VOPAGU-2260 file (C-alpha; in pm, 1 decimal, decimal comma):
REM VOPAGU-2260
SITE   aa  ch    i         X         Y         Z
SITE  MET   A    0      23,4     -26,5       3,9
SITE  THR   A    1     109,6     360,9    -101,2
SITE  LEU   A    2      78,7     646,7     139,1
SITE  PRO   A    3     -88,4     973,9      16,8
SITE  GLU   A    4     287,1    1109,7      58,5
SITE  GLY   A    5     411,1     860,2    -245,3
SITE  THR   A    6     568,8     697,8      70,2
SITE  PRO   A    7     559,6     311,7      58,9
SITE  GLU   A    8     396,9     191,0     418,2
SITE  SER   A    9     582,0       6,6     598,0
SITE  PHE   A   10     457,2    -235,6     924,0
SITE  GLY   A   11     805,4    -292,2    1031,8
SITE  PRO   A   12     941,6    -695,4     977,5
SITE  ILE   A   13     688,7    -931,3     951,4
SITE  THR   A   14     661,5   -1225,4    1162,8
SITE  GLY   A   15     495,4   -1497,6    1252,5
SITE  PRO   A   16     258,1   -1512,2    1549,1
SITE  GLU   A   17     400,7   -1696,0    1876,6
SITE  GLU   A   18     343,8   -2087,5    1860,8
SITE  VAL   A   19      89,7   -2186,2    2102,4
SITE  VAL   A   20     132,3   -2511,4    2265,1
SITE  PHE   A   21    -217,2   -2662,1    2402,8
SITE  GLU   A   22    -202,7   -2892,1    2679,3
SITE  PRO   A   23    -445,1   -3196,5    2685,9
SITE  VAL   A   24    -738,1   -3166,1    2913,0
SITE  VAL   A   25    -780,6   -3527,2    3060,5
SITE  GLU   A   26   -1090,0   -3498,7    3257,5
SITE  ASP   A   27   -1068,9   -3724,2    3524,3
SITE  ALA   A   28   -1420,8   -3867,6    3597,5
SITE  GLY   A   29   -1373,2   -4182,5    3767,1
SITE  PRO   A   30   -1514,6   -4540,9    3647,9
SITE  VAL   A   31   -1827,6   -4522,0    3459,9
SITE  VAL   A   32   -2165,1   -4532,4    3696,3
SITE  GLU   A   33   -2280,3   -4847,2    3792,2
SITE  ARG   A   34   -2629,8   -4801,1    3641,0
SITE  PHE   A   35   -2491,3   -4976,8    3335,4
SITE  ASP   A   36   -2465,2   -5322,3    3495,8
SITE  GLU   A   37   -2336,4   -5666,3    3401,6
SITE  LEU   A   38   -2606,1   -5754,7    3188,0
SITE  THR   A   39   -2590,6   -5406,7    3022,0
SITE  ARG   A   40   -2226,2   -5487,7    2950,2
SITE  GLN   A   41   -2305,7   -5829,8    2810,9
SITE  ARG   A   42   -2542,8   -5680,7    2539,8
SITE  THR   A   43   -2313,1   -5436,4    2465,3
SITE  LYS   A   44   -2023,6   -5689,6    2357,3
SITE  GLU   A   45   -2287,5   -5881,2    2189,9
SITE  ILE   A   46   -2382,4   -5564,9    1988,7
SITE  ILE   A   47   -2015,7   -5473,9    1914,8
SITE  ALA   A   48   -1919,7   -5846,2    1822,8
SITE  LYS   A   49   -2191,9   -5794,2    1499,8
SITE  TYR   A   50   -2025,2   -5542,6    1368,8
SITE  PRO   A   51   -1618,9   -5601,9    1168,9
SITE  GLN   A   52   -1552,5   -5269,6    1292,9
SITE  SER   A   53   -1636,7   -5174,6    1629,7
SITE  ARG   A   54   -1693,3   -4827,7    1590,1
SITE  SER   A   55   -1999,6   -4925,9    1344,2
SITE  ALA   A   56   -2193,3   -5032,0    1680,3
SITE  LEU   A   57   -2225,2   -4701,3    1809,4
SITE  LEU   A   58   -2572,5   -4584,5    1699,2
SITE  PRO   A   59   -2723,8   -4927,0    1840,4
SITE  LEU   A   60   -2483,4   -4876,9    2201,4
SITE  LEU   A   61   -2637,3   -4505,8    2205,5
SITE  HIS   A   62   -3022,8   -4651,8    2201,0
SITE  LEU   A   63   -2888,8   -4939,6    2443,8
SITE  VAL   A   64   -2737,3   -4640,4    2673,4
SITE  GLN   A   65   -3112,5   -4508,1    2648,9
SITE  SER   A   66   -3301,2   -4826,1    2704,9
SITE  VAL   A   67   -3082,9   -4790,5    3057,8
SITE  GLU   A   68   -3130,8   -4414,1    3131,7
SITE  GLY   A   69   -3400,3   -4284,7    2935,5
SITE  HIS   A   70   -3157,6   -4060,7    2753,8
SITE  VAL   A   71   -2852,5   -4034,9    2712,6
SITE  SER   A   72   -2623,5   -3869,7    2964,1
SITE  GLN   A   73   -2240,8   -3790,3    2994,2
SITE  ASP   A   74   -2209,8   -4104,7    3154,2
SITE  GLY   A   75   -2360,2   -4273,7    2876,0
SITE  ILE   A   76   -2160,0   -4116,3    2637,9
SITE  ARG   A   77   -1831,2   -4199,5    2866,6
SITE  TYR   A   78   -1938,7   -4577,2    2849,9
SITE  CYS   A   79   -2008,3   -4589,3    2496,2
SITE  ALA   A   80   -1659,3   -4397,0    2420,3
SITE  GLU   A   81   -1497,9   -4674,1    2676,3
SITE  ALA   A   82   -1674,7   -4976,3    2492,9
SITE  LEU   A   83   -1560,3   -4876,2    2124,1
SITE  GLU   A   84   -1256,4   -4718,3    2180,7
SITE  LEU   A   85   -1358,6   -4369,4    2111,3
SITE  SER   A   86   -1319,2   -4018,8    2210,6
SITE  THR   A   87   -1654,2   -3868,2    2417,4
SITE  ALA   A   88   -1586,7   -3596,6    2126,5
SITE  GLU   A   89   -1688,9   -3837,7    1885,3
SITE  VAL   A   90   -1917,7   -3987,2    2078,5
SITE  SER   A   91   -2136,7   -3645,5    2139,2
SITE  ALA   A   92   -2112,4   -3562,0    1756,9
SITE  VAL   A   93   -2332,6   -3883,4    1703,6
SITE  ALA   A   94   -2573,1   -3805,9    2016,6
SITE  THR   A   95   -2612,6   -3463,2    1959,5
SITE  PHE   A   96   -2686,8   -3493,0    1562,3
SITE  TYR   A   97   -2967,0   -3751,4    1564,6
SITE  THR   A   98   -3309,6   -3609,7    1739,1
SITE  MET   A   99   -3355,1   -3992,7    1845,3
SITE  TYR   A  100   -3138,8   -3946,1    2122,3
SITE  LYS   A  101   -3270,7   -3748,3    2407,6
SITE  ARG   A  102   -3021,7   -3564,9    2568,8
SITE  THR   A  103   -3313,1   -3512,1    2868,2
SITE  PRO   A  104   -3462,2   -3785,4    3086,8
SITE  CYS   A  105   -3778,1   -3897,1    2872,4
SITE  GLY   A  106   -4120,1   -3975,7    3009,6
SITE  GLN   A  107   -4249,6   -4351,4    3012,9
SITE  HIS   A  108   -4392,2   -4272,9    2687,9
SITE  LEU   A  109   -4272,8   -4053,5    2388,0
SITE  VAL   A  110   -4538,5   -3884,2    2195,2
SITE  SER   A  111   -4456,3   -3752,1    1839,3
SITE  VAL   A  112   -4701,8   -3552,3    1649,6
SITE  CYS   A  113   -4694,6   -3512,8    1327,5
SITE  THR   A  114   -4620,8   -3147,0    1204,1
SITE  ASN   A  115   -4497,2   -3206,7     857,3
SITE  THR   A  116   -4686,5   -3038,4     554,4
SITE  LEU   A  117   -4953,2   -3270,0     450,7
SITE  CYS   A  118   -5030,8   -3371,9     806,2
SITE  ALA   A  119   -5030,9   -3019,4     946,5
SITE  ALA   A  120   -5275,4   -2899,9     679,3
SITE  LEU   A  121   -5489,7   -3218,5     774,5
SITE  GLY   A  122   -5476,3   -3112,3    1158,9
SITE  GLY   A  123   -5101,7   -3223,8    1297,1
SITE  ASP   A  124   -5079,3   -2849,0    1393,3
SITE  ASP   A  125   -5419,2   -2872,4    1592,1
SITE  ILE   A  126   -5356,7   -3201,4    1749,3
SITE  TYR   A  127   -4974,9   -3092,7    1862,8
SITE  LYS   A  128   -5141,5   -2749,7    2015,2
SITE  ARG   A  129   -5424,0   -2962,6    2213,1
SITE  LEU   A  130   -5172,9   -3202,3    2356,8
SITE  SER   A  131   -4873,7   -2927,5    2460,7
SITE  GLU   A  132   -5186,9   -2714,1    2646,4
SITE  LYS   A  133   -5283,0   -3028,3    2816,0
SITE  LEU   A  134   -4965,1   -3141,2    2916,3
SITE  GLY   A  135   -4820,3   -2813,0    2973,9
SITE  VAL   A  136   -4504,8   -2865,4    2775,2
SITE  GLY   A  137   -4354,1   -2783,2    2461,0
SITE  HIS   A  138   -4117,8   -2967,0    2228,1
SITE  GLU   A  139   -3913,1   -3274,3    2397,1
SITE  GLY   A  140   -4081,2   -3143,8    2731,2
SITE  THR   A  141   -4214,0   -3393,0    2995,5
SITE  ALA   A  142   -4514,1   -3435,3    3191,2
SITE  GLY   A  143   -4509,9   -3593,1    3522,9
SITE  GLU   A  144   -4170,0   -3741,7    3689,2
SITE  PRO   A  145   -3953,5   -3901,7    3394,9
SITE  GLY   A  146   -3996,1   -4286,8    3349,6
SITE  ALA   A  147   -4275,6   -4296,5    3652,6
SITE  THR   A  148   -4600,6   -4456,1    3505,6
SITE  GLY   A  149   -4787,4   -4203,9    3312,8
SITE  SER   A  150   -4513,5   -3989,3    3227,3
SITE  ILE   A  151   -4529,1   -3840,6    2857,7
SITE  THR   A  152   -4263,2   -3664,7    2639,7
SITE  LEU   A  153   -4408,7   -3430,9    2377,9
SITE  GLU   A  154   -4198,5   -3355,7    2080,2
SITE  HIS   A  155   -4363,0   -3245,8    1699,9
SITE  ALA   A  156   -4208,0   -3493,1    1454,6
SITE  GLU   A  157   -4108,8   -3378,1    1081,1
SITE  CYS   A  158   -4270,2   -3635,6     861,4
SITE  LEU   A  159   -4377,7   -4009,1    1032,7
SITE  ALA   A  160   -4361,8   -4143,8     660,7
SITE  ALA   A  161   -4778,5   -4212,8     649,6
SITE  CYS   A  162   -4913,2   -3942,7     474,4
SITE  ASP   A  163   -5170,1   -4195,2     330,7
SITE  LEU   A  164   -5308,6   -4177,8     716,5
SITE  ALA   A  165   -5264,7   -3845,2     807,4
SITE  PRO   A  166   -5277,3   -3686,4    1052,1
SITE  VAL   A  167   -5104,5   -3908,6    1254,0
SITE  LEU   A  168   -4864,3   -3959,0    1577,2
SITE  GLN   A  169   -4644,1   -4213,8    1711,9
SITE  VAL   A  170   -4654,5   -4314,3    2096,1
SITE  ASN   A  171   -4295,1   -4530,8    2138,0
SITE  TYR   A  172   -4250,1   -4539,2    1719,7
SITE  GLU   A  173   -4595,2   -4719,9    1727,9
SITE  TYR   A  174   -4894,4   -4547,8    1459,9
SITE  PHE   A  175   -5179,7   -4400,1    1557,1
SITE  ASP   A  176   -5328,4   -4333,3    1222,8
SITE  ASN   A  177   -5625,8   -4062,6    1136,9
SITE  GLN   A  178   -5607,0   -3848,8    1459,8
SITE  THR   A  179   -5828,3   -3572,6    1528,7
SITE  PRO   A  180   -5723,5   -3359,0    1841,3
SITE  GLU   A  181   -6008,6   -3528,9    2068,6
SITE  SER   A  182   -5878,3   -3897,1    1960,5
SITE  ALA   A  183   -5515,4   -3749,2    2039,6
SITE  GLU   A  184   -5645,8   -3620,7    2387,4
SITE  GLU   A  185   -5819,1   -3932,4    2493,7
SITE  LEU   A  186   -5508,5   -4120,3    2390,7
SITE  VAL   A  187   -5255,9   -3914,9    2593,7
SITE  GLU   A  188   -5507,3   -3922,6    2954,4
SITE  ALA   A  189   -5519,9   -4320,2    2868,2
SITE  LEU   A  190   -5142,2   -4301,1    2870,2
SITE  GLN   A  191   -5134,3   -4105,0    3181,7
SITE  ARG   A  192   -5378,9   -4332,5    3347,0
SITE  GLY   A  193   -5108,7   -4629,4    3285,0
SITE  GLU   A  194   -5316,9   -4795,9    3004,8
SITE  LYS   A  195   -5145,4   -4903,8    2698,7
SITE  PRO   A  196   -5412,2   -4839,5    2422,6
SITE  HIS   A  197   -5289,5   -5097,2    2081,0
SITE  PRO   A  198   -5166,2   -4875,3    1798,2
SITE  THR   A  199   -5329,6   -4856,4    1479,8
SITE  ARG   A  200   -5084,0   -5111,8    1291,7
SITE  GLY   A  201   -4790,7   -5255,9    1417,6
SITE  ALA   A  202   -4660,3   -5449,4    1780,3
SITE  PRO   A  203   -4828,4   -5382,1    2106,3
SITE  LEU   A  204   -4755,4   -5053,0    2256,0
SITE  THR   A  205   -4458,7   -5124,0    2548,0
SITE  ASP   A  206   -4275,6   -4797,1    2685,5
SITE  PHE   A  207   -3956,0   -4635,5    2575,6
SITE  ARG   A  208   -3744,6   -4810,3    2731,3
SITE  THR   A  209   -3836,6   -5153,9    2592,6
SITE  VAL   A  210   -3874,3   -5020,2    2272,5
SITE  GLU   A  211   -3507,0   -4843,7    2282,1
SITE  LEU   A  212   -3373,4   -5213,5    2419,8
SITE  GLU   A  213   -3550,9   -5330,1    2069,3
SITE  LEU   A  214   -3376,7   -5069,3    1851,3
SITE  ALA   A  215   -3050,7   -5149,6    2006,2
SITE  GLY   A  216   -3092,9   -5506,2    1861,0
SITE  ILE   A  217   -3212,7   -5663,7    2158,8
SITE  PHE   A  218   -3576,4   -5866,9    2155,2
SITE  PRO   A  219   -3665,0   -5991,3    2520,8
SITE  ASP   A  220   -3987,6   -6154,2    2311,6
SITE  LEU   A  221   -3932,5   -6142,1    1934,2
SITE  GLU   A  222   -4281,1   -6318,3    1861,5
SITE  THR   A  223   -4503,1   -6058,1    2072,1
SITE  SER   A  224   -4287,1   -5762,2    1931,0
SITE  VAL   A  225   -4350,3   -5834,8    1545,4
SITE  GLU   A  226   -4755,5   -5890,2    1615,6
SITE  GLY   A  227   -4996,0   -5706,8    1424,2
SITE  ALA   A  228   -5036,4   -5584,7    1083,7
SITE  SER   A  229   -4794,2   -5360,9     966,0
SITE  ALA   A  230   -4991,3   -5229,7     651,4
SITE  ALA   A  231   -5271,4   -5027,5     619,6
SITE  PRO   A  232   -5583,0   -5076,3     335,8
SITE  GLU   A  233   -5513,5   -4711,5     229,4
SITE  SER   A  234   -5140,9   -4790,8     170,2
SITE  LEU   A  235   -5207,0   -5108,5     -31,5
SITE  ARG   A  236   -5525,3   -4940,3    -224,5
SITE  GLY   A  237   -5269,4   -4863,7    -534,1
SITE  ALA   A  238   -5145,0   -5233,2    -520,3
SITE  ARG   A  239   -5466,9   -5370,3    -522,1
SITE  LEU   A  240   -5603,9   -5171,6    -814,6
SITE  ALA   A  241   -5330,2   -5271,1    -998,5
SITE  SER   A  242   -5387,7   -5627,4    -971,7
SITE  GLU   A  243   -5764,3   -5626,1   -1014,8
SITE  ARG   A  244   -5721,3   -5440,2   -1341,4
SITE  GLY   A  245   -5416,0   -5621,8   -1453,1
SITE  TRP   A  246   -5182,6   -5336,1   -1447,6
SITE  THR   A  247   -4827,8   -5359,1   -1465,6
SITE  ALA   A  248   -4484,8   -5144,2   -1485,9
SITE  PRO   A  249   -4320,1   -5103,8   -1876,3
SITE  ALA   A  250   -4041,7   -5356,4   -1888,1
SITE  MET   A  251   -3710,8   -5259,8   -1887,6
SITE  PRO   A  252   -3524,3   -5204,9   -2211,4
SITE  ASP   A  253   -3316,0   -5463,1   -2323,2
SITE  SER   A  254   -3007,0   -5212,6   -2338,9
SITE  PRO   A  255   -2997,0   -4860,6   -2201,6
SITE  PRO   A  256   -3091,7   -4572,0   -2386,9
SITE  ALA   A  257   -2849,7   -4374,4   -2543,4
SITE  PHE   A  258   -2700,5   -3989,8   -2323,1
SITE  PRO   A  259   -2709,9   -3725,2   -2523,7
SITE  ALA   A  260   -2422,8   -3576,8   -2625,6
SITE  LEU   A  261   -2233,1   -3309,2   -2410,4
SITE  PRO   A  262   -2221,9   -2984,7   -2553,8
SITE  GLU   A  263   -1879,3   -2854,9   -2660,2
SITE  LYS   A  264   -1658,3   -2625,4   -2441,3
SITE  ASN   A  265   -1616,9   -2293,7   -2562,4
């Protein structure tokens, strides 16, 4: 840069920044708490053994931790890190990225109300508002003592993949289809009384921690876990019409079509 007087600006000798040496901070938090008992540790080994690389077991291990704690605590993060020989930062990055891992204690039941476009337009927003006012909590808030019978954690969910049955909500990831604010309120009241209404489709309702154990790949009662129809008549209507009317998809060509020529570069 040249100054107005025509003299080049001088800053003196240019030197690099002083080197900063960071000392590693080692947290001496002691052993992971005893809530991760011998059964949990045995299940941890079984889960890790399913994968060629142990770090691939992180997602199911976080579900296992959640089945024990009702959420993923710092102790849970440390437990997974020790089991997989990862840093707590690596485990935290995953636990905070996915909304299915809860960082605060959940209720006995997790109620997820779809508020994505179609469900919202058909009443999902009204359902969420009604339940939020009834329970006195907002997104990821818990009504009642976390884990106690009848306690409920409420959340709004983005698309539950059931647009043909909108508006829908889930309790512990089991579907309750074609809901209204009134039916949703009745469902929540039944949960608060300790009841477990049967989902519209799928397995019988259990509780949040039991479902988390199943998501970890542990099925104490596999036959019961797979009971119930998984598809609704509305979802199969198109396939049935095609079968009745003899509709079929076009056959694949013997050879793929030629791609258009790429434009010449100028």
